[in-house]
Every structure is written in structure tokens, then in C-alpha cells.
N, C-alpha and C positions, 0 to 999 in steps of 0.2 A: 140553767143553760148559759153557757159562756158566749159572750158576744165578741166577734172579731174586732181587734183594735186596728181599725183601718188606718189611723194616723201612724201607728208604729210600722205597719206593713208598708205604707207609702214611703216613710222615711228610709226604711231598709232598702226598698227598691231604688231609691235615689242613689244609694251607695253602690249599686251594681254597675258594672261597666265592662269594658273590654280589656284584654291584656295582650301583650305581644311577646312572642318568643323569637329572639333573634339568633340565628345560627351562622356559623362560618361555612357550613356545608349545605349543598342543595338537597332539600328533602321536602316531602309533602307535609301538609299541616298535621295529618294523622301521625306520621313518623316523628315529627318534632314533639307533639304532645306526648306520645308514648315514651320518648327519650326523657322528656322533662319529668314525667311521673315516676320514672325508674330511678331518678337521682336520689331518692330517699334511702334506697338500699346502700348506695355508695357512701352516703353520709353516715349511716349507722356503722358500717364497717370501719370507716376512718375514725369515728368516735371511739369504737371499741379498741382499735389499735392505739390511740392516744392514751386511753385508760390503762392498757396493758403496759405501756411504756412509763407509767408513773405520773401522768399529768394530774391525777386525782379529779378528773372532770367526768362526772357521772351525769348522764341524761336520762330522763324518764319521759316516756310518751305513751299515750293511749289513744284509742280510736274514738 
């Protein structure tokens, strides 16, 4: 039976915190978070465009 490494868990919890999303438009926190999460799609499209133009910049990502 494995025992929880409470020291490791505590150290990781100390690294947890808050983050702020600053926008130039008025929106709810939920709207800002959804917009922030959708930025990955734009970044992937931009990266593929750069590759198509000959930048030789290939990116690999996995979940």
C-alpha cells in the first residue's frame, strides 16, 4: 500500500495561487475565462500559417 507524500502535496499546494485576467473590454469573469481558454485555437492557426509560409517552425502538443 502506498502512503501519501504529505510533504510533496503541501509543497505543491504552496505553489497554488490566484491569477488575473486583465481586459480592455467590460465583461464578466466567466466571459473573460472563456475568451482566455479559446486563445489556444488562434495560436494553433497562427502557428500553422507561419509553417505554411516557410518559417520551419513546427510545434507539437499533447493533452
